[in-house]
VEXDRENVO-251266 format. One record per residue: residue in one letter; chain; x, y, z of N, C-alpha, C in turn. Coordinates in pm, whole numbers, plus 50000, padded with zeros to 5 digits. Atoms other than C-alpha are relative to their C-alpha. Layout:
residues N
- a_A_X_Y_Z_X_Y_Z_X_Y_Z
...
//
This chain:
residues 163
- x_A_49889_49879_49961_81954_56615_50597_50028_49962_49913
- x_A_49843_50059_50191_82172_56705_50319_50103_50084_50057
- x_A_49874_49958_49959_82498_56782_50399_50055_50005_49871
- x_A_49938_49963_50132_82715_56915_50122_50165_50011_50090
- x_A_49860_49966_50014_83087_56898_50068_50141_50027_49932
- x_A_49981_49952_50099_83363_57031_49991_50121_49917_49996
- x_A_49940_50101_50009_83664_56882_49890_50106_49982_50192
- x_A_49920_50068_49900_83915_56913_50177_49979_49887_50133
- x_A_50069_50103_49891_83703_56746_50472_50019_49860_49929
- x_A_50007_50132_50069_83675_56449_50226_50137_49937_49993
- x_A_49840_50062_49991_84044_56397_50081_50112_50013_50153
- x_A_49915_49978_49823_84208_56499_50500_49967_49825_50040
- x_A_50036_50088_49937_83971_56220_50610_50068_49871_49900
- x_A_49889_50138_50072_84117_55966_50311_50068_49998_50023
- x_A_49810_50050_49947_84458_55997_50426_50023_49937_50072
- x_A_49962_50089_49879_84416_55893_50684_49866_49874_50047
- x_A_50101_50139_49959_84147_55636_50631_49864_49985_50062
- x_A_50063_50001_49943_83887_55727_50807_49917_50047_49895
- x_A_50155_49918_50062_83584_55863_50537_49929_49948_50043
- x_A_50158_50053_49916_83364_55617_50686_49878_50109_50102
- x_A_50061_49921_49897_83304_55843_50951_49891_50083_49951
- x_A_50074_49884_50099_83124_56091_50688_49838_49962_50060
- x_A_50154_50087_50058_82899_55847_50576_49890_49918_50197
- x_A_50035_50045_49862_82846_55710_50975_49936_50099_50051
- x_A_50037_49841_49980_82778_56091_51074_49885_50012_49922
- x_A_50130_49892_50095_82540_56186_50827_49928_49924_49911
- x_A_50171_50094_50150_82367_55869_50556_50127_50018_49922
- x_A_49952_50049_50103_82504_56011_50269_50016_50170_49950
- x_A_49926_49895_50035_82736_56364_50147_49973_50011_49829
- x_A_50018_49936_50132_82662_56582_49813_50175_50027_49982
- x_A_49970_49981_50025_82887_56683_49654_50019_50099_49840
- x_A_50019_49916_50143_82932_56938_49331_50088_49903_49922
- x_A_49870_50067_50106_83127_56808_49042_50129_50012_50006
- x_A_49853_49961_49995_83401_56972_49074_50068_49949_50139
- x_A_49920_50044_49919_83456_56897_49398_50068_49888_49972
- x_A_49929_50123_50025_83450_56534_49314_50052_50000_49905
- x_A_49887_50020_50102_83671_56589_49019_50133_50011_50093
- x_A_49833_49977_49928_83951_56771_49267_50002_49874_50104
- x_A_49991_50107_49904_83885_56456_49443_50106_49908_49931
- x_A_49922_50091_50101_83962_56217_49205_50132_50041_49977
- x_A_49882_49948_50065_84265_56429_49079_50078_50000_50098
- x_A_49869_50036_49898_84437_56324_49401_50063_49886_50025
- x_A_49910_50137_50013_84550_56018_49283_50111_50048_49898
- x_A_49909_49933_50078_84755_56217_49095_50146_50030_50050
- x_A_49930_49944_49904_84920_56329_49371_50113_49846_50068
- x_A_50007_50134_49892_84988_55943_49527_49914_49966_50083
- x_A_50062_50029_49902_84710_55959_49735_49905_49935_49942
- x_A_50102_50110_49984_84532_55643_49786_49838_50040_49960
- x_A_50118_50020_49987_84141_55667_49659_49953_49910_49958
- x_A_50083_50150_50028_84043_55342_49623_49840_49967_50069
- x_A_50113_50000_49890_83789_55385_49899_49862_50083_49879
- x_A_50124_49891_50036_83582_55654_49669_49909_49917_49899
- x_A_50060_50108_50065_83453_55364_49435_49900_49957_50046
- x_A_50103_50033_49916_83245_55248_49699_49953_50054_50077
- x_A_50060_49835_49853_83152_55572_49888_49841_50022_49914
- x_A_50083_49993_50026_82808_55501_49708_49924_50098_50021
- x_A_50087_49879_49878_82680_55755_49997_50031_50129_49965
- x_A_49920_49829_49991_82899_56045_49834_49916_49963_49852
- x_A_50144_49962_50146_82607_56156_49541_50084_50144_49968
- x_A_50026_49897_50074_82725_56398_49278_49917_50055_49980
- x_A_50153_49995_50052_82466_56617_49217_50106_50174_49902
- x_A_50000_49852_50081_82488_56969_48990_50007_50067_49999
- x_A_49992_49811_49965_82509_57316_49051_49877_50055_49831
- x_A_50066_49977_50090_82223_57440_48845_50019_50190_49959
- x_A_50003_49813_50042_82241_57878_48912_50198_49959_50010
- x_A_49865_49992_50032_82634_57891_48755_50023_50071_49979
- x_A_50009_49854_49993_82587_58236_48745_50030_50047_50140
- x_A_49953_49979_49910_82593_58246_49109_50126_49931_50042
- x_A_49775_50095_49996_82920_57964_49108_50106_50147_49979
- x_A_49923_49894_50083_83092_58237_48895_49983_50121_50064
- x_A_49972_49945_49922_83002_58534_49119_50078_49999_50087
- x_A_49896_50076_49921_83140_58314_49388_50119_49990_50001
- x_A_49846_50023_50086_83466_58267_49188_50074_50086_50018
- x_A_49929_49848_49969_83555_58616_49210_50046_49940_50081
- x_A_49940_49984_49915_83673_58566_49555_50037_49789_50054
- x_A_50037_50114_49911_83639_58160_49641_50070_49934_49891
- x_A_49932_50126_50113_83876_57872_49423_49783_49943_49941
- x_A_50098_50011_50050_83590_57671_49212_49913_49879_50089
- x_A_50064_50083_49913_83529_57418_49446_49951_50025_50122
- x_A_50035_49910_49868_83440_57610_49741_49879_50089_49940
- x_A_50108_49969_50149_83213_57787_49450_49864_49923_49980
- x_A_50101_50163_50045_83036_57486_49343_49901_49985_50183
- x_A_50028_50074_49850_83013_57360_49747_49870_50135_50050
- x_A_50115_49847_49925_82824_57755_49859_49898_49974_49974
- x_A_50099_49991_50080_82621_57733_49557_49871_49914_50026
- x_A_50124_50164_49947_82489_57388_49593_49890_49977_50163
- x_A_50120_50074_49927_82412_57385_49935_49896_50166_50013
- x_A_50082_49951_50025_82209_57715_49869_49916_49910_49973
- x_A_50110_50102_50144_82035_57506_49598_49916_49896_50113
- x_A_50035_50115_49978_81944_57225_49813_49915_50066_50132
- x_A_49984_49991_49888_81893_57396_50152_50091_49941_50100
- x_A_49969_50083_49937_82148_57247_50309_50019_50013_50120
- x_A_50042_49977_49891_82132_57171_50674_50196_50036_50040
- x_A_49814_49996_50032_82583_57178_50652_50036_50016_49907
- x_A_49836_50036_50140_82879_57218_50447_50053_50015_50137
- x_A_49852_49993_49947_83173_57097_50543_50119_50003_49973
- x_A_49916_50009_50073_83405_57264_50433_50154_50139_50124
- x_A_49832_49923_49937_83804_57403_50581_49981_50112_49983
- x_A_49926_49867_50043_83951_57693_50429_49897_50093_50030
- x_A_50135_49868_49943_83847_58042_50609_49940_50103_49936
- x_A_50058_49899_50113_83756_58259_50310_49894_49917_50004
- x_A_50148_50088_50002_83480_57969_50241_49900_50007_50062
- x_A_50050_49969_49885_83391_57979_50531_49922_50129_50043
- x_A_49985_49862_49996_83404_58306_50579_49823_50063_49967
- x_A_50103_49917_50162_83166_58390_50236_49866_49880_50105
- x_A_50098_50109_49943_82942_58042_50356_49902_50085_50106
- x_A_50092_49901_49867_82858_58208_50693_49910_50152_49915
- x_A_50083_49910_50087_82755_58497_50525_49909_50038_49946
- x_A_50076_49994_50064_82565_58376_50329_49880_49909_50098
- x_A_50102_50107_49958_82362_58221_50590_50005_49860_50041
- x_A_49977_50176_50001_82481_57841_50580_50087_49955_50171
- x_A_49975_50110_49866_82548_57625_50903_50170_49906_49943
- x_A_49874_50028_50079_82949_57549_50798_50058_49899_50208
- x_A_49935_50163_49930_83149_57168_50999_50131_50060_49930
- x_A_49900_50040_50025_83494_57219_50928_50117_49820_50054
- x_A_49963_50154_49968_83690_56854_50962_50053_49946_50123
- x_A_49988_49999_49874_83775_56939_51279_49873_49965_50121
- x_A_50081_49935_50010_83426_57014_51358_49923_49784_50043
- x_A_50030_50145_50041_83392_56628_51225_50030_49930_50067
- x_A_49931_50082_49929_83579_56470_51400_50000_50009_50121
- x_A_50071_49928_49887_83446_56638_51749_49902_49918_50014
- x_A_50098_50043_50004_83173_56519_51628_49969_49795_50032
- x_A_49929_50192_50001_83284_56118_51563_50020_49967_50162
- x_A_49966_50049_49921_83417_56098_51893_49915_50049_50124
- x_A_50174_50060_49940_83062_56237_52070_49965_49897_49978
- x_A_50052_50104_50030_82916_55991_51888_50038_49860_50018
- x_A_49895_50106_49966_83105_55757_52006_50073_49905_49859
- x_A_50002_50093_50101_83216_55648_51647_50148_49934_50003
- x_A_49862_49989_49990_83613_55737_51751_50012_49964_50170
- x_A_49936_49999_49815_83788_55674_52105_50046_50086_50022
- x_A_49830_49884_49973_84063_55912_52095_50002_50068_49843
- x_A_50035_49885_50066_84058_56247_51912_50166_49957_49922
- x_A_49836_49957_49974_84475_56294_51955_50061_49937_49881
- x_A_49949_50011_50146_84546_56052_51716_49952_50037_49874
- x_A_50092_49983_50165_84387_56093_51424_50074_50163_49952
- x_A_49914_49930_50036_84502_56489_51489_50109_49969_49956
- x_A_49842_50043_50018_84875_56321_51514_50004_49920_49854
- x_A_50038_50021_50108_84757_56194_51223_50003_50030_49875
- x_A_50039_49940_50082_84662_56444_51016_50069_50089_49917
- x_A_49992_49860_50029_84890_56721_51064_50139_49962_49921
- x_A_49881_49999_50040_85163_56529_50934_49975_49951_49780
- x_A_50166_50015_50106_84942_56333_50629_49972_50021_49894
- x_A_50085_49842_50073_84767_56576_50535_50074_50109_49948
- x_A_49920_49866_49990_85034_56858_50600_49811_50160_50037
- x_A_50070_49916_49881_84687_56985_50837_50022_50085_50065
- x_A_50029_49901_49808_84688_57317_51020_49917_50015_50106
- x_A_50125_49962_49825_84611_57351_51351_50103_50079_50084
- x_A_49921_49960_49814_84691_57574_51576_50059_49948_50121
- x_A_49969_50090_49840_84876_57482_51911_49916_50058_50070
- x_A_50134_49965_49870_84569_57708_52107_49941_49864_49944
- x_A_50152_50104_50077_84332_57492_51890_49999_49848_50063
- x_A_49950_50107_49940_84501_57221_51913_49930_49939_50169
- x_A_49999_50024_49882_84506_57203_52280_49793_50007_50031
- x_A_50087_49898_49992_84181_57357_52251_49878_49858_50000
- x_A_50118_50099_49985_83991_57062_52110_49990_49869_50071
- x_A_49918_50176_49922_84193_56747_52284_49893_50097_50169
- x_A_50098_49948_49816_84022_56976_52641_49874_49966_50021
- x_A_50102_50108_50004_83727_56947_52512_49924_49930_49976
- x_A_49978_50096_50043_83725_56618_52403_50005_49930_50136
- x_A_49962_50074_49856_83844_56556_52772_50118_49834_49979
- x_A_49882_50040_49962_84145_56447_52659_50146_50120_49972
- x_A_49875_49926_49937_84408_56691_52748_50102_49954_50075
- x_A_49926_50089_49963_84687_56586_52824_50058_50079_50222
//
């Protein structure tokens, strides 16, 4: 299975000390160099990235088609553009990406996408975590992760954790 990730799912899981969920779910995760650089840069904002140096299951893979990356950058940021281009080059099974525009472009190009919330739901379904609510409640303040209240309630309801 080929899984590519943009910055947001990795950085947000790192902020709540749950990065290992990606390895448990997918085995290995590939990221383009710009995404890896964006994640490493989080340290300058005081975010602990010490777990990244031991994450040998995260593979940095350069994108060959830089012209395609450049064309994607007319509407996306560099990390999203490289993640989408790499997903297409490697015929990825899934792209982990949260940003709305990036997801729309990826889906328009025929990619299967999952965001951080989808990763957490999959982790619960695979019994890697017992409860989703505490993680969501930690993500919102620590990572400044935005979840519409209706989506928050729906995810908890789907995970059989509704109030």
